[in-house]
N, C-alpha and C positions, 0 to 999 in steps of 0.2 A: 677514798675509792668512790663514793657517790658523787663527790665534786668533780672528779676526773671524768666519770661517765657523763655528768651533766654537761661539762665543757665540750666534750666530744660531740654530743648531740647538737649543741649550738653551732659548732664549727661545720658540721655536716649539713645543717639546715641552711646556714649562710652560703655555704659553698654552692648548694643546689640553687639558691636564688641568684647568685652571681652568674652561675652557669646559664641559667635561663635568660638573664638580661643580656649576656654577652654571646648568646647563641649565634652561631654562623647562619643557621636556617632563618632565624628571626630577623637578622640584618638583611638578608636577601629577599625577604617577603615584600611584595608590592601590593599595597591596598588589598590585603587578604584578611583584614579584621573581621569582615562579615562572615567569611567562611569559618574562621576560628570560633566566633561566637555560635554559629549554628552547630558546630561539632560538639562544643561544650554544652549546648542546650540538649543535644541528643544523648549526651553522657548522663544527664540528670544527676549532677554531682551531689545534690542534697538528698538523693534517695539512699536509703540504707541497703536496698537491694543490689545484687550483682547485675551489672550491665555489660553486655557485649555489643560493640558497634563495628560494623563493616564499613570500610572506605573503599569504594569501587570506581574503576575507571580504566580507560585505555592506557597503554604504555606510554610513559613520558608526560602524563597529565598532571603530575604532582601529588600523587598519593603518599609517597614516602615523606615528601617535604612537609606536608600537613600533619602527618603522624608524628614526625620529630618535633615539630613545634608544640603540638599538644602534650607530648611526652615531656618536654623540657619545661613547660609552663605548670604542669600538674604533678610531676613526680615527687616533689618535696611534701606533697599532702598525703603520701602513702607510706606504709611500713616497709614495703619492699617493692622494687621495680626492676623491669627488664625490657630491653628493646632487642628483639632477635631479628637479624637480617642475614642475607647470604645463605638462605635456606637450601639452595640447590646444590651447594658443595659440601653439605654436612648431613650425616645420617640423622635419622629421627631420634635415635638413643643419645647421640651426642648433643642434639638440640635440647632434649630433656634434661640432661645434665647441666647444660649451659644455663638454662632457664632457672633451675633450682639454685645453682651457684650464685647467679646474679641477684635473685630475689632474696636469698637468705644471707647474702654477702659472705659466703663461705667457698673459697677457692678449692678446698681439699674435701669437698662433700663426697661421702661414700653412698653410692646409689643403692647397691645391693638390691633388696626387693622393695625399696622405697617408692611410693607412688606420689604423684604431684598432689592428689587429693589429700593424702595423709599428712604431707608437710605444710600445705598452705590453706586447709580448710577453715582456719581460724585467723588468717592474716588478711589485712586490707592491703591488696596489691594492685599495681598497675602494670599490665603486660601488653606490649606491642609486638605482634608477629607480622613481619613485613613480607609482601610479595609471595603469598601463599598460592600454590598451584596444584596441591594434592589434598584430598580430603583426610588422608592418613595423618598428615602433619597436624591438623586441627584435632582430630580424634585423640592423638597421643598427648598434645600439649595443653589444650583447653577444652577437653571433652564436654564437660557440663558445668552449669552455673554453680552447682553444689560443691564443685572442687575448691572454690575460693570463699574467703571470709566476706562478711557484710561490707558493703560500700566498695568492693573490688571493681575494677574497670578493666575489660579486655578489649583491645582494639586490633582489628585485622584488616590488613590492606591486601587487595588482590585485583586481578583483571577478570576474574570469573565470578560473576554474580551468584551463580548456582551453588558454589561452595558455601557462600554465606547463608543461603536459603536452607540448605541441608544442615548446616551448623546450628541454626535456629537463633541467629543474632537478634537482638532487640530492635535494631534499627540499621538501615543502610544509607550511607551518604554517597551520592553520585557526584564525583568531581567532573565538572564540565570545563570545556575550553574557555579561555579568557576572552572577554568582550568588553565593549564600552570603554575603550582606551586603556584598559589595564594591560592588554598585550603590548601596546606601544610603550607604555611605561616600563614594563619588564625588559623589553629589548633595549630601550635607551639605557636602562640600568647597566646592562652588560656591555653594550657597544660603545657608550659615550660616558660611562661612569656618572650618569645622572646630569651631565652637562648638556647644553643645548646642542643639537646636531649641527655640524658644519653644513653650510649652505649647499655645497657641491655634491653632497651625498643624501640630502634631505629626501629627494624623490626616490632615490634608490632604496632608502630605508623603508619606505612605504611598500615597495615591491617585495622586499624580504619578509616584511611582517605579514603581508598578504599570503605569501608562500607558506609561512608557518601555521596559518589558520588557527591561531590562538593556542597552539600546543606549547606549554612552557618549556619542555625539553628542547624543542626546535628554536624557540626564541633565545634560549640561553646558549645553546651550541653555536648558532649563527652569530649571535651578538658577540660572543667571546672571540670567535674566529675573525671578526671584522673590526675588532677594537683597534683603534689607532692606525688603520689601514688607509691608503689613499683612494681616490675615486676610481683609478684604473683597476685596482684590486677588488673594489666592490663590483664593478662592472663584470669582471672576469668570473667572480663568484656567482653572480646572478645568472650569467649565461651558462655556466656550468651546472647549476642546480636544474635548469630547464631540460638538460639532457641526462645528467647523472645525479642521482639523489645522494645527499650527504650520508656517508658510511656510518658515522657515529649515531645518527638518528635512526637509520635503517636497522642497525644491529639491535637497538632497543625494541623497535616495533615488531621485528621478525621473531622475537621471543614468543609472542602470542601466537603467531602463525605456526611456528614449529611445535607448539603444543597441541595442535589440532590433529584429529584423526584424518586419515587419508580422504574419506568421503567428504568431510567438512572442508578440507583444503581445496578440493576441486570445486565445491559450491562457492566458497569465498572467491577463488580466483575467476570463476565464470561471472560472479557479480562485479568484481573489480574491473575486469576487461570488457564485459558485455552489458550487463544488466543494471548498473548503477542508475537510480532514478526511475526504474521500471516498477510497475505494480506488483505487489508481493504475490498475489494469487496467480497472476500471469507467469511469473517466474517459476513459481512452484510447479505449475502444470508442465512447463517445458523441461525443467530439470528432473522432475519425476519420470518423464518419459525416457530420460537418459540413465535411469536406474539409480538415481541418488535418493537417499532418505532426506527429503528436503525439509519437512516440517521440523524434525528434531535438529536437523543441520542448521537451519536459520535460527532456531531458538538458542542453540549453543553459541553460534556467531554473536547474537545479541548479548547473551550473558558474558561473553569474553570481551565485550566492548569493541568488536571488530566491525559491526555494522549496526545501524539504527533503523527504525521504521518511522517515517514521517507521519504527520497527522492525517495525511490522505492515503496512507497505506503503501507508500513507496519505499523502496530499499535505498538507503543512503549509507555513506561512510565518510570519514575524515579524508581530505584530500591526500594526506601523507600516508594514510593506510592504503588507499588506492594505488599511490605511487610504489609503495612497498610490494603490493601484489604484482604490479607491472615489472618491478625489478626481478621478483622470484621467477617470473615466466621468461624474461629476456636471458637471465644468467644461465638457463639451461642450454642455450646456444647463442652466445654473444655476437658472433659474426654472421652467422647464417639463420635468418629468420624462418626459412623454410623447414628447419628442424625444430621449431618451437610448437607447442601445443596450441596456443592461441595466438591469433593475428588480428589486430585491431588498428594499427597505425597505417595510414595511407601509404606511406613511403615503403614500409616493409611488405605490404600486400602487392604493391606495384612491382617491387623487386622480385617477389616469388612468381607472380604471374608472367612477367616478361621474360625472366631467365628460366622459368619452369623448374624451379628448385624445390617445389613443395613436396614433402615426403609423407610417409604414413604417420609421423608424429602429429600432424596438423589435425585438430579436432574441431576448430572453430575459426571462422572468418567473418568478421563484421567490417565491411568496406563502405566508408563514406565518401561518395563521389563529389562532394562540394569542392569546388576549385579545379577539378580535373576537366581537361577538354576531350579526352578520348581514353578508352580502356578496351583491351582485347581479352577474350575468353576463348581458350582453345582446349580441346580434348586432352592434349598432352600435358598442359599445365595442371590438370586435375588427375592425371592418370595414376599417380602415386598416392594420392590423398584417400586412402581406402578406409580411413577411420573418421572421416569428417562427419560430425554430428550437428553442428550449428552453422548456418550460413545465411548471411543477411547482406543485401545490397540496398542502400538508401542514400538520401541527401538531406543533410541536416538543415540547410538554408532554403528549403523550397519556397518559403514565403518571400524570399528576396527575388526569386525567379518566376513569380506568378504561378507557382504550383507546377512548373514544369522543369525537368532536368535538362541541363545544358551539356552534360557529358554524353559524348557519342559512344555507344557501346558496339563493339564488333564481336559477334559471336560466330565461331566457325561451325561449319556443318557437322563436324564430328564432336562437337562439345556435349559432354554429359558428365554427371557425377558418378564416379567410380565407386563411391561408398554406399553400402547397404545399411550403414549405421545413421543415416541422415534422419534426424528428429525434428528439426526446426529449419524451415525454408521460407525466408521472406526476401522478395525481390521486387522493390518498387519500380513501377513502369518497365516491366519485363518487355523487351522490344520484339519478341518473336510471336508468331501466330500460334505456335504449338509449344509444348513443354520439351525439354531435353529428352532425347531418345533414351530409352531403357532407364527412366528415372526410378531409383530405388524407392519404392513406396511402402514396402511391408512395415517399416518401423516409423514412417513419417507421422508425426502427431500434430504439427502445426504448419499449415500451408497458407501463405499470405502473398498475393501478387496484385496489390491495388494499383489502379491506373495502368494495367497491362494491355498489350496489344493482342492478347489471346482471343482467338475465335472459337476455341474449344478447349476443354480441360484434358479429357482423355477419351479414347474410343472403347466401347464395350465395357465389360465388367472387369475392374481392377480391384485387387485386394488391398484394401486400406484398413487393415484391422486395428491399427492404433490411432488413426486419424480422428482428432477431436475438433479441429477448427479449420474452416476454409473461408478465407477473405479474399474475394476478387472484386472488391468494390470499385466502381468507376471504370471498369473494363468495358469501354464502349463498343468494342467489337464483338463482344461475346453474345451469341445469338441463342444458344440453348445450354442447359446444364446437362451434365453427363449422367450416367447410371450410377446411382449411389448404393446400389444393392449390397455391395461388399464393404461399404463404409460404415459399419454397423455401430461404431462407437462415436460417431459424429455428434458433437454437442452444439456447435455454433456455425451457422452458415450465413455469410454476409454477402449479398448480392446488390447492395445499395448502389444506385447511380449506374447500373448497367442498362443504359438507355436503349439499346437495341435487342435486349433480351425478349424473345418471342415465346419461348417454350421452356417449361420446367418438367424435367423427367418425372413420370409418375412414382418412381422409386423413392422420391423425396417424402412422400406421405407415409412411409413405413420405417422412418428413422426413429426408433423408439427412445433413443437417448437425446434427441435434439432438444436443446433448451431455448435456443434463440434463433429466429428466422427473420432476417431483415431484407425486405424487398423495396425498401424506400426509393421512390423515383425511378422505379422500372417502368417508364412511361409508355412502352409498347406492349407491356404485358396484358393480355386480355383475359387469360384464364388461369385460375389457381386449381391445381388438381386436388383431389381428395387428401386431406391431411388427417384422416381418421386414425392413423397409427402413431401419431405424435403425442404419446401419452405422457411425455416429460416436458412438453412445450411450456415455457413460462412467458416468453415475449414474442409477439407477432406484430411486425411493422409493415404496413402497406401504404404508408403516406406517400402522396404524389403518384400513385399508380392510376394515372388519369384515364386509361382505357379499361381498367378493371371495374366494369360496371355493376357486377353482381357477384357476391360470394355463392358459388355452386351450392345447391342444397346438400350435395355430398361432401363439400369442402370442410364443413365443420360438424359433420354427424358421423356416427358409426354405422354407415350403410355398407353392404345391403342389410335391410331389415328382414325380419321373419315374422310371419303371421301366426298368431296363436289360434287354437281351435275356436276361440270366441271371435276371431276377426280383428283383433286389436294389434296395433303395431308395437312390437317389443324391440327396444334398442338398448344397447349397452351404453349407459351414460357416464361411465368411468373415464372415457377418453377426454383429453384436454382439461381435466379438472385441476391441473396445476398452473394454467396459464395465469400469469400476473399482470400482463400489459397487452392491450390490443390497440394499435395505433394505425389509423387509416387516413391521417391528415391529408387534405387536398387530393384525395382520390375521387373517383366518380361513382363509388358504391352508392346506390340509391336504396338498396333493400337489404335488411338483415332478415333472412328467412325465418318466418315465424314457426316453421316446421322443424327447424334444426334443433340440435341438442342444446345449443347455446341459449335459445330463446323460448323453447317450449315449456310451458309452466309446469307440466307434470314432472319434468326432470329436476326443477329447482327444489322440488320437495324431497328429492332423493338424497340421502346422506352423502352420496358420491356424485353429486350433480356435476355436469360439465362446467368449466369456467368457475367453479366454486371459489378459486383463489384469485380471481381477477381483481386487481387493485386499481388499475388505471385504464380507462377507456377513452381514446382520443378519436372523435369523428370530425373534427374541425375541418372546414372547407369542403366537405362532401355534400353532394345534392340530396342527402337523405331527407325524407319527408316526415316519417314517423318512427319513433323509437318503440320498441317492444312494450307492450302494456305491463309486462311482468318484470321489468328491469329491476324492481325493487327487491327481487329475491336474490340478487347478487350481494349478499350480506357483507362481503369484505371490500366492495368497491369504495375507494377513498377519493378518487378524483375523476370527474366527468368533464370533457371538453367537447363542446359543440359550436365553438366560435366560428363565424363565417358560414355557417350552414344556412344559406339564404332561402332554402326551400323548406326548412323545418317549420312545422305548423303548431306542434304541441309537445309538451313535456309530460310524460306520465308520472305516476307516483315513483319516487326515487328512493334508493336505500338510505336509511338514516345514517349510515357510515360515511356518506360522502361529506367531505370538508369543503374543498374549493370546487365551485360550479362555474365554468366558463361558457357564457352563452351570449357574448357581445356580438353584434352585427347579424343577429338571426332576424332578418327583416320581415320574415313571413310569420314569425312566432306570434300566435294569438292567444293560446291557451296553456295555462300551467295548472295541472290537476290540483285542487284545494289542499289535499294532504301534502303534496310535494311542495306546494307554495309555503305552507306553514313551516315545513322542515327546512326550508331554504334559509330561515333566519339563523339556523345553526351553522351555516357555511361561513368559513373565515374568508370573506371577500367574494361573495356571489356576484357575478357580472352580467347585467342585462343591457349594457350600453347600446344604443342605437336599435333597440328592439321596438321600432315605432308603432307596430300594430298593438302592442300590449296596452298602449294609451287608450285605444278605442274600447278595449274590454276591461279597463281598469275597475270601473264601478262594479261589474259583475264579479270580478275576482275579490274585490273587498267584501262583497256580500258573502261569497263563498267562504272566505277566510273567517268571517264572523261566525258562520255556521259551524266550522270546524272548531273554532276557539271555544265554543260553548260546551264541547265535549272534552276539553282538555284540562287536566289538573293544573291549577295556577302555579303550583310549586315547580312543575316541569317547565312551564313557560318562564318562570322566574330565572332558572339557570341559563336558558337560552338567551333571553334578552340581556342578561348581565354580561354575556360575553360580546354580544353584537351591537346593542344599542344602549351603551352605557349612559349616554347623555340624557335619554329619556326613560331611564329605568323605573323611577318611582311612578311616573305617570302611566306607563305601560302595565305595570303590575295592578295598578288601581283599575285600570279599564278592563283588564282580563277578569279580575274578581267581580266586576260588575256585569260580566258577560256582554259588554258592548264595545268590544275592541274595534278600533278603526285603523285598518292597516293600509299603508300606501306603498305601492311598488316603486323601487328605485329604478327608473328606466333611462334617466339621463346619462350622458357619457361622463360619468364622474371617475376620478381616480380612486383606487382602492383605499387609500388612507383617508380620503374625504368621507367615505361611507362608513368607515369603522369609527372615526373620531366622534 
């Protein structure tokens, strides 16, 4: 009896090893050794603890294949093994019975009140649960680490990362698309049986591989379908893929989409059709105005591998997932695009507008005018689009046309948007002098018409209760801004390049939620009204405002003031205390008023001082003569730019927080306050190139610097010089300690790297 048992064990062990060696999955793997090694490393096979590993990625990425290979390689090392798949078609109780039956090698197991923990807590087991999409499955089958014996390993594959997080797995392995020629090898494996590709289909194979974008499922399906086919068949397949996605691939990808909640589906489709490649925050703002729960929605889409976030914060997705989204939209009305919710293809939009077939189903239109010669917009074409919420007219290849649209737009006199649901309106180079009549504005959140022909935006007070952004940059015919009194939620106003803008309505100064005001290159603007009510303002840009000679005393203060019984002026210095950037590059501002909240020293001592959050101050190119003597009180100021300020005569004591100081071409600069001069050695790349008058006063400044150095702790200087003057470190410290430092100003026109070296 013992001999028989021993022989059976040997046979079982050899069978497992043979099975592993002859595995179908192993045979079809292409250069995946590194992935397998990484997975085995994450399993920590030498550890006696129970380990749970999650394998996560989009549909068709190869999660199941990798799990199978690991299972077949390692199963012989465990007392019991189980690979559970096909979860969607089986109840949780049946899955539980199946798991115990496989692990215990007992086909007739009596479940009764038996728990998995009771039966497996002392066994070393390997369990793989494939393609999990519900938390209840994991809770029932592999609830906790303590359910299994020492050295047990549990592997879970899923498209939903959050399931793994909730389960508390020990590690998550993200399966990524194939790159670096591995995708080519896998395709060739299926299409050409690892033989060299025939010359007549070599180029076509590259197009197919490019279409697959490294997705193993697509490479396999397309490779198998093209195996031993002639060139004509390849050409036909490629042309078909450009119009109709492969059904087998789409079926797998749509599983993830079908598992989404309704809100998440709409967010995904909006991104796929309209916002792929757009900034995450920008999209969040727009879709939140549409009533979607965007923060959680985007997080769930990321967890389900349907979208990704690029390094610069933009929304991205796999090409085939985007194509899947397009397919979902199209199949709602295959033949009539006017009955679809989203329209983004030029030919479909042209069809709808010409034939006036757009219905109430249409919620979004993004029209790229590139390649079109003419397009007409009539009131009738939009008359039935009562649910339109997103509308954009643009040209993607403006740089080819020197920044001007070539498509001629014909807009009828009766043209207007019939929808009160419009949330996002962008129309580049809008050709009319005024907006469409009866523009539904109550729900509008984003209004953008750069390079427009508008001479005015609207007349009188209009209720824009949800409006957060207005961008009419480079609208060269715009002469005055409208009354913003009813746009109480406006956060961003961009008037950059409005070269004929003469007047800004006083209501602008009371937009308490305005964060950014950009008036760059409004070259005819002479007066900036009081902005005392802009308590949320963080960025103010006045660069290039060549006729704006002076900031009104009331522009940056909280006037009118009131007099106390002692005759002292009392002002509320809380206003503007959030501003982070002031940019007046190339304007003609000569004077920053010393009596303003921004510059009055008494206010900088207040815990709520105005501009207390100012980070960047750019006065480059202005004819300013003096900076305020109390500038040092801007304790958060990190960057000061006075380049090309040819009339600037002196620099006051500067905040120690400043890092880069840009003062090149200040040809009248004669004096730097000693304290500021000494601090300047802490700046990473302080520039004084072409400040010729500094030479004349160099000896005086050296003497002043010596005087200041005599009162400075040598250890403080040590850290400063260590950063900026590495080459002379030892000598400088020695001189400081002797209180006889000899400092030379660098006023030559040197490159930054030469000064730092």
